[in-house]
C-alpha positions as CSV (number, residue, x, y, z in Angstrom):
1,M,85.5,84.5,101.7
2,E,87.4,81.2,101.5
3,I,91.2,81.3,101.1
4,S,90.9,79.5,97.7
5,T,88.5,82.2,96.5
6,L,90.7,85.0,97.9
7,S,93.7,83.5,96.0
8,K,91.6,83.5,92.7
9,L,90.6,87.1,93.3
10,A,94.2,88.1,93.9
11,A,95.4,86.3,90.7
12,A,92.8,88.1,88.7
13,E,93.6,91.5,90.1
14,F,97.3,91.6,90.7
15,G,100.4,90.7,88.9
16,P,103.6,91.8,90.8
17,K,106.9,91.1,89.1
18,T,108.6,91.1,92.5
19,T,108.0,89.5,95.9
20,Y,106.2,92.6,97.1
21,L,106.0,92.9,100.9
22,N,105.9,96.7,101.2
23,T,102.2,97.5,101.5
24,A,102.9,99.4,104.7
25,S,104.6,101.9,102.4
26,C,102.4,101.6,99.4
27,G,99.8,99.1,98.3
28,L,99.7,97.6,94.7
29,L,96.9,98.9,92.5
30,P,94.4,96.3,91.2
31,R,93.9,95.9,87.5
32,R,90.4,97.2,87.8
33,T,91.8,100.4,89.4
34,V,94.4,101.0,86.8
35,E,91.8,100.5,84.1
36,A,89.5,103.1,85.8
37,V,92.4,105.7,86.1
38,K,93.3,105.0,82.3
39,D,89.7,105.5,81.2
40,L,89.5,108.9,83.0
41,V,92.8,110.1,81.6
42,D,91.7,109.1,78.0
43,E,88.4,111.1,78.6
44,N,90.2,114.2,79.8
45,F,92.6,113.9,76.7
46,D,90.1,113.5,74.1
47,G,87.5,115.9,75.5
48,T,84.7,113.3,75.9
49,R,84.0,114.2,79.6
50,T,82.4,117.3,80.8
51,G,84.7,118.3,83.8
52,A,87.7,116.5,85.1
53,G,85.8,113.8,87.0
54,S,82.7,112.8,88.8
55,Y,81.6,114.0,92.3
56,E,79.2,111.1,92.1
57,T,82.1,108.8,92.1
58,V,83.6,110.6,95.1
59,D,80.3,110.0,97.0
60,V,80.4,106.3,96.0
61,V,83.9,106.1,97.4
62,R,82.8,107.9,100.7
63,A,80.0,105.4,101.2
64,A,82.2,102.4,100.5
65,F,84.9,103.6,103.0
66,G,82.2,104.1,105.5
67,R,80.9,100.6,105.1
68,I,84.4,99.3,105.5
69,V,85.1,101.1,108.8
70,G,81.4,100.9,110.1
71,V,80.1,104.4,109.8
72,G,77.5,106.1,107.6
73,A,78.5,108.0,104.6
74,D,77.4,111.3,106.3
75,R,80.2,110.9,108.8
76,V,82.9,110.6,106.2
77,A,85.0,113.6,104.7
78,T,87.4,113.0,101.8
79,G,90.7,114.8,101.0
80,G,94.3,114.2,99.8
81,S,96.2,113.6,102.9
82,V,96.2,112.5,106.5
83,A,98.1,115.7,107.5
84,L,95.3,117.8,106.1
85,H,92.7,116.0,108.3
86,V,94.9,116.2,111.4
87,G,95.6,119.7,110.9
88,L,92.0,120.6,111.0
89,I,91.6,118.8,114.2
90,A,94.6,120.4,115.8
91,A,93.2,123.8,114.8
92,S,90.0,123.0,116.7
93,L,91.8,122.7,120.1
94,E,91.8,125.5,122.6
95,P,95.2,127.1,123.6
96,G,96.7,125.3,126.4
97,S,95.1,122.0,125.5
98,E,96.9,118.7,126.3
99,V,97.4,116.2,123.5
100,L,98.6,112.7,124.5
101,L,100.6,110.8,121.7
102,P,102.6,107.5,121.7
103,E,106.3,107.9,121.4
104,G,107.6,107.4,117.8
105,D,104.1,107.6,116.1
106,F,103.9,108.6,112.5
107,S,104.8,112.2,111.7
108,S,101.7,113.2,109.8
109,L,99.8,112.4,113.1
110,V,102.1,114.1,115.4
111,T,103.4,117.3,113.6
112,P,100.2,119.3,113.2
113,F,100.0,119.3,117.1
114,A,103.7,119.8,117.6
115,H,103.8,123.0,115.6
116,R,101.0,124.6,117.5
117,A,103.2,126.3,120.2
118,D,100.1,127.0,122.4
119,L,99.3,123.3,122.7
120,R,100.8,120.9,125.5
121,T,102.1,117.7,123.7
122,R,102.9,114.7,125.9
123,Y,104.5,111.6,124.7
124,V,104.4,108.2,126.3
125,P,105.2,104.6,125.3
126,L,102.4,103.1,123.2
127,A,101.9,100.3,126.0
128,D,101.3,103.0,128.6
129,L,99.0,105.2,126.6
130,A,95.6,104.2,128.3
131,D,97.2,104.6,131.7
132,A,98.6,108.0,130.8
133,V,95.2,109.6,130.1
134,R,94.5,112.1,133.0
135,P,92.1,114.8,133.9
136,G,92.8,117.7,131.7
137,T,93.9,115.5,128.7
138,A,91.9,117.1,125.8
139,L,92.7,114.6,123.0
140,V,94.5,111.2,122.7
141,A,95.8,110.7,119.2
142,F,97.5,107.5,118.1
143,S,97.8,105.0,115.3
144,V,95.8,101.8,115.7
145,V,98.8,99.9,114.0
146,Q,102.2,101.4,114.4
147,S,104.0,102.2,111.1
148,A,107.6,101.6,112.4
149,D,106.9,98.1,113.7
150,G,103.3,97.0,113.1
151,R,102.4,96.9,116.7
152,V,98.5,97.0,117.4
153,A,97.4,99.4,120.0
154,D,95.1,98.7,122.8
155,A,92.4,100.8,121.2
156,A,89.6,99.7,123.4
157,G,91.5,100.5,126.6
158,V,92.5,103.8,125.4
159,R,88.9,104.7,124.4
160,E,87.6,103.6,127.9
161,A,90.3,105.8,129.6
162,A,89.5,108.7,127.5
163,A,85.8,108.4,128.2
164,T,86.6,108.3,132.0
165,H,88.5,111.5,131.8
166,G,86.5,113.4,129.2
167,A,89.1,113.3,126.5
168,R,88.3,113.0,122.8
169,T,90.0,110.4,120.7
170,L,91.7,110.5,117.2
171,V,92.8,107.3,115.6
172,D,95.0,107.0,112.6
173,A,93.9,103.8,110.7
174,T,96.2,104.1,107.8
175,Q,98.1,100.9,108.6
176,A,94.9,99.1,109.6
177,A,92.0,99.8,107.4
178,G,91.8,97.1,104.6
179,W,93.2,94.1,106.8
180,L,92.2,94.9,110.5
181,P,88.5,94.9,111.5
182,F,87.9,98.3,112.7
183,D,84.9,100.5,114.0
184,A,85.5,104.1,113.2
185,G,82.4,105.0,115.0
186,A,83.9,104.2,118.3
187,Y,86.1,107.3,118.1
188,D,85.6,111.0,117.9
189,Y,87.8,111.3,114.8
190,T,89.6,108.9,112.6
191,V,92.1,109.7,109.8
192,T,93.0,107.1,107.0
193,G,95.4,107.3,104.1
194,G,93.9,105.2,101.2
195,F,97.0,104.2,99.5
196,K,98.3,101.3,101.6
197,F,96.0,98.4,102.7
198,L,93.1,100.0,100.9
199,V,95.0,99.8,97.6
200,C,93.8,103.1,96.4
201,P,95.9,105.6,94.3
202,R,97.8,108.1,96.3
203,G,95.8,111.3,96.9
204,T,92.8,109.5,98.6
205,S,92.3,110.1,102.4
206,F,89.4,109.9,104.8
207,L,88.3,111.8,107.9
208,T,85.5,110.4,110.0
209,V,83.7,112.5,112.5
210,A,81.4,111.2,115.2
211,G,78.2,113.2,115.2
212,E,78.7,114.8,118.7
213,A,82.3,115.7,117.6
214,Q,81.3,117.6,114.4
215,P,80.6,120.9,116.1
216,T,84.1,121.0,117.5
217,L,85.7,121.3,114.2
218,P,86.1,124.8,112.5
219,A,85.4,125.6,108.8
220,I,88.9,126.6,108.1
221,F,89.2,125.7,104.5
222,P,85.7,125.4,103.1
223,G,85.4,125.4,99.3
224,W,82.3,125.1,97.0
225,V,82.4,121.2,97.4
226,A,81.6,121.7,101.2
227,G,78.3,123.4,100.6
228,A,74.9,122.0,101.3
229,D,74.0,122.6,97.7
230,R,77.2,121.3,96.0
231,D,75.8,121.8,92.5
232,G,74.5,125.3,93.1
233,G,77.2,127.1,95.2
234,T,79.9,127.9,92.8
235,Y,79.9,131.7,93.1
236,G,80.1,133.9,96.1
237,P,80.2,132.8,99.7
238,V,79.0,129.2,100.1
239,T,76.2,129.0,102.6
240,P,75.2,126.9,104.3
241,L,77.8,124.4,104.5
242,S,76.8,120.6,104.4
243,A,75.3,119.4,107.6
244,S,77.3,116.2,107.3
245,A,81.0,115.6,107.5
246,R,81.2,116.6,103.7
247,A,81.7,120.2,105.2
248,Y,85.2,119.2,105.6
249,D,85.9,117.9,102.0
250,E,88.9,119.0,100.1
251,A,88.3,119.3,96.5
252,P,89.2,115.8,95.1
253,A,92.0,114.5,92.9
254,F,89.6,112.8,90.4
255,L,92.1,110.4,89.1
256,A,92.8,108.9,92.5
257,Y,89.2,108.7,93.5
258,H,88.0,107.1,90.2
259,G,90.6,104.5,90.9
260,A,89.6,104.4,94.6
261,E,86.1,103.4,93.7
262,R,87.2,100.2,92.1
263,S,89.8,99.6,94.9
264,L,87.3,99.8,97.7
265,A,85.0,97.6,95.8
266,L,87.6,95.0,95.7
267,I,88.3,95.3,99.5
268,E,84.6,94.9,100.1
269,E,84.4,91.9,97.8
270,A,87.3,90.2,99.5
271,G,86.1,91.1,103.1
272,T,88.0,92.5,105.9
273,D,87.7,89.4,108.0
274,A,89.1,87.2,105.3
275,L,91.9,89.7,104.6
276,H,92.8,89.8,108.2
277,A,93.0,86.0,108.4
278,H,95.1,85.7,105.2
279,A,97.5,88.5,106.0
280,T,98.1,87.6,109.7
281,G,98.4,84.0,109.0
282,L,101.3,84.7,106.5
283,A,102.8,87.1,108.9
284,A,102.7,84.6,111.7
285,Q,104.5,82.0,109.4
286,L,107.3,84.5,108.6
287,R,107.7,85.2,112.4
288,E,108.1,81.5,113.1
289,G,110.6,81.0,110.3
290,L,112.6,84.2,111.3
291,A,112.8,82.8,114.9
292,G,114.3,79.6,113.5
293,L,116.9,81.6,111.9
294,G,117.7,83.4,115.2
295,H,116.0,86.6,114.5
296,E,113.6,88.1,117.1
297,T,110.7,89.9,115.8
298,V,108.3,92.4,117.3
299,P,105.6,90.3,119.0
300,G,102.0,90.5,118.1
301,E,99.3,89.4,115.6
302,S,99.9,92.1,113.1
303,A,99.9,91.9,109.2
304,I,103.3,93.8,109.6
305,V,106.3,92.1,110.7
306,A,109.2,94.1,112.1
307,V,112.7,92.7,112.9
308,P,114.6,95.0,115.2
309,G,118.3,95.7,114.1
310,L,117.8,94.0,110.7
311,G,117.0,97.1,108.6
312,D,120.3,97.1,106.9
313,R,119.4,93.9,105.0
314,A,116.6,95.6,103.1
315,R,119.0,96.3,100.3
316,E,120.1,92.6,100.1
317,L,116.4,91.7,99.8
318,E,115.9,94.4,97.1
319,R,118.6,92.9,95.0
320,A,116.8,89.6,95.3
321,A,113.7,91.3,93.9
322,I,112.0,91.3,97.3
323,V,110.5,94.7,98.0
324,V,110.5,95.6,101.7
325,S,111.4,98.6,103.8
326,A,113.5,99.7,106.6
327,R,112.0,101.9,109.4
328,A,113.4,103.0,112.7
329,G,116.2,100.3,112.4
330,N,113.6,97.6,111.8
331,L,113.3,95.4,108.7
332,R,109.7,95.8,107.9
333,L,107.5,93.4,105.8
334,A,103.9,93.7,105.3
335,F,101.4,91.1,104.0
336,H,98.2,91.6,102.1
337,L,95.7,90.1,99.6
338,Y,98.3,89.5,96.8
339,N,100.8,87.7,99.0
340,T,101.4,83.9,99.3
341,Q,103.2,81.2,101.2
342,A,105.8,81.4,98.4
343,D,106.7,85.0,99.5
344,V,107.3,83.8,103.0
345,D,109.5,81.0,101.8
346,R,111.5,83.4,99.6
347,V,112.3,85.8,102.3
348,L,113.5,83.1,104.6
349,D,115.7,81.7,101.8
350,V,117.5,84.9,101.3
351,L,117.9,85.8,104.9
352,G,118.9,82.4,105.7
353,G,121.8,82.7,103.3
């Protein structure tokens, strides 16, 4: 999609009243998404809907997410949080298994492994992750884009090293899906929170499972939605479970998923390649402008810009109606569909005094 067309799409769907540069914390909801949520709320208020929402809509969302990350719908499970999905993977590991993780990665990815006392967790700098895979490493888990500073991992290098040593791979794509072209099928497992760059309501999350990895996951929380016959398995033990990744579904938060249907349609309409070019282009302009002000940024070509040591100026920007975040001492700013050159200029004006 051309930039001019992307701008028209953004103008039609978004209307922020601030300079919003905080998608790394939470994405803005498109108008179409808000309308879908309101419609379902009204139907649940006035009794015109049978049930709280539509499982068919959840399946539409499942398929749309699969298209965005390059896998079939049968490889996608839906849920409400990344930690839930990671906990399932952590529960699948044999006692004594080594899990290799980057230092300082996001807590929802790290904590489920850290709280299994019978696992061996090993942490290394992100840049050293591929070289740190060794014989006996059972799983390498990492965020493809780091939350704290926007660094993009050498995912291909890690994948190659894991294959060499027989380790499985788990990638958290929460800070990537929606702006970074990403092939979930290249990894054993991926987890993604939908409420950031996929601009879905909070309460949508996705687990992808490679076909050969699915038998490794235990059915530790199967409900009736996980059954092969979802419509006929509401009483008594549900058997058999779905042969697809739907066996790991959590019962959906329907308001979130009805909104997500519209949000993911927007992401597909815009196109990940176009969103990548738009967001990283603006981020590069901000890095250049910050360098001119004497501020060194974390290098890279990410949609997330991090300025070490400048996190204490987030409040100053907030007072100027510029919404950003402070993470691990960094000032963190994130660009997406709804951002423009004017946003870059606004930040540089305020930080330049």
